[in-house]
N, C-alpha and C positions, 0 to 999 in steps of 0.2 A: 361383515366386518370390513372387507376391502372398500366398500362404499364409504364408510365412516372415515377411513384413512384418506381417501381422495378429497372428501369434504374438509378434513383437517388441513391437508396440504394446501388446498386452495385458499382457505381462510388465513392460513399461516403466511402465505405469500402476500396476500392483501394487507395483513397486519404489518408486515415489514415496511411496505411503502407508506403506510399511514405513519409509522414511527419515524421514517426518514423525513417526512414533510412537516409533522407537527412542530418540532423545534425551529425549523426554518421559518415557518409562518409566524410563530410567536416572537422569534428574535429578529425578524426581518429588518426592522429599522437599525438595530444595533449591528447586525451583520453588514448592512449596507455601508454604515460609517466605517467599520473596521477594514473594508477593502478599498476605501477611497484613497489611501496612501500606501505605498509599498512598505514604508517604514513602520506601519501599524500591523503588518502581517502577524507578528508574534501574538498579538491580542486575538486576531481572527483564529489563529492556531489553537489557542486555549478554548475558544468557543467550539471549535471543531472537535476537540477532545471530549468536551461535555456532550456534544451531539452524539458522538460515537458511543460513549458509555450509556447514554439514554437508550440507544437502539439495541445494543448488546444485552443490556439488562431486561429491556422490554421483550426481547425475543426469547428470554429464558436461558441465555448463554452464561456459563460460569467460566471465566477465563483465569488462567494461572500462568505464571512466568518462571522460567529457570534462566538465570543470567550468569554467563561465564565472565562477563565484563559489563561495566556500566558506562555509557557515553558521558563525557565531561561537559558540564555546562559551558556554553560559549564557544565550543569547538564545532567545526563542520565535519560531516560524515556522509558516506554513501550507504544508505540503508537498502537492503535487498531482501526478498523473500520469495518463496514459492507462491504461485498464483492459482487458486482453485475456486474462488467464490467471490460474489459481490461483497461479502462481508469482510474480505481481506482489507479493504480500505479502512473500515472502522477499527478492526483489530490492530492494524499498524499504528493508527493514531493513538490508541490506548496504550500500546506497547512502548512508545517512544515519547519522552518528554521534550527532547530537543526540537525546536521548531524546524520543520522540513517542508519542502515543496514536492508534491507528486509530479512525476513525468508520466502522463497517461494518454491513452488514445482519444482522439478528438470526438469520436462517436458519443461519448458520455455527455458531451456538452448539449446534446439534443434532449436530455431528460428534463422535463418541465421543472422549473424552480431550482432544483438541484444543479442543473446544468448552467444556470445563470451565474452561480458562485464558482462552480467548477472551472469554467473557462476564464474567470477573472483571477483565480488564485493558483491554478496549476499550469504546468508547462505542457501544452498540447502537442501531440505529434501525429502526423499522417504517415504511417509506416510504409505506405506505398510511394511516398515522395522523398527523394534524396534531398531536395531543397528543404523540406520540412524537418528532416532528421538533422540537417546541418544547423538549422535555426535553433534547435533544442540546445545545442552546445553553447551557443551565444547567450541564450536566456538563462541557462543553468549557471554560466560563468558569472553573470550579474548577480544572481541570487547568492551564490557562494561567496562572492566578494562582499556582500552585505552581512555575512556571518551566519546565513542559514545553511541547512543541510538539504540533501536531495534524496528522494525515495524513488526507486525504479523496480518494477517487477520484471526481471530480465528474461522471462520466458516470452515476453512480447505479447501477452494475451493469455487467456485461460485455455489450457490444452483440453483435448477431448477426455471424456471421463475415464477411459481405460489407461491413459498416460499418467503415470505417477509424478513424473517431473520431466518436462520437456527440455530441449536444448536451450542454453542461454544465449541471448544476443550479446554483442560486445559493447554496446553503447555505455552501459553503467560503468564498466571497467576502464574504458578509455577516458571517460570523464574523471573518474577517481584518480587515475594515473596522471592525467594532465594537471590536476589541481593538487596532487600529492595528499589526498585525504584518505583516511582509512575506510575500508569496506566493512560494513557490519551485517553479516548474514543472520537472518532470522528464519526459523522453521515453524510453519503453522501446521499443526498435526491434524486437526479435526474439522477444518473449515469445509472441506468437500462433503464430509458426512453430515455436518450440521446444516449447511445451506449451499448446496451445489447449484449449478445452472440447470440441472434437471428439475423441471417444475414440480412434479409429484415426488418429492423427496425431502429429507431433512426433519429437524425437530430440535427442541431444547436439549441442552446438555453441556458437557465440558468442552472447553477450547484451550488446548495447551500450546504454549509458545516457548520456544528455546531461542535465546539471544546468545549467539556464539561469540567466541573470542574474536576480536577485530583482526582484519588482515591489513597489514601495513603496505602502503604503496611507496614509501620513502625510497628514493633511488631507482624506482622502476621506470622503464621507458615503454613507449607504445609497443615495442617488440615483445613485451612481457604480457600483453593483453590476454592472449589465448590461455597462457598458463594460469593467470589469475582467475580467469573465467572458469576454467575446469576445476581449479582448487575450490572455488566458492560453491560450484554446483555439487561437488563431491561431499562437501561438509553438510549441505542441506539434504542431499539424497540419503546419506548415511544416517542422519538423524531421523528421517522419515521411516527408515527401516527399524530403528530402535523404538519408535513410538508405536509400532504395530502391536 
């Protein structure tokens, strides 16, 4: 029986990468046009949401949402969530309709084909470089000024399997305070179970998302960064406990 499980897990992982690539290959000319101008990014974002739904449905994931508040059209936000899986990117795109730009690690740009669009549409950061982290603030500022939102996974990467929720880095909260935009915490309940970074694991099933009440940054200063950080982490951590 265990042999069949390992065969399933291997094929399941291969199937994921096939699903990632198929829409990119089919829509390549359209995607190429959509990234040729920054002002056309909202159109690219719509295509990215279709791509995400295609992958989630193709993997047999049934996603559901509970919303305490809904982002307003035309407003900028800082979206944050716990980070447990490669599927987090797709689930975030499906969860949020407001066009946003990911701030993500530069290593993902090395993935064939996917990386081509990733590095041209996301804000890449080398977490080992102070200069790179500073550049993130400048690029994010330009995107926010154009009316877009930002998405950051504040754990700074996927924590080890035994860690339910790692400590949050301050970058997302400093950015939100600097631009006086609301923090939107999201909790992903089942991503680690459905598709973790452990190769021989996962499978089809439910993926629950909780979109929490927004945290205002109006009137806050950089001195409030740590308090905002801890408040956001507590909200997500407590929800993870409720989801069990």
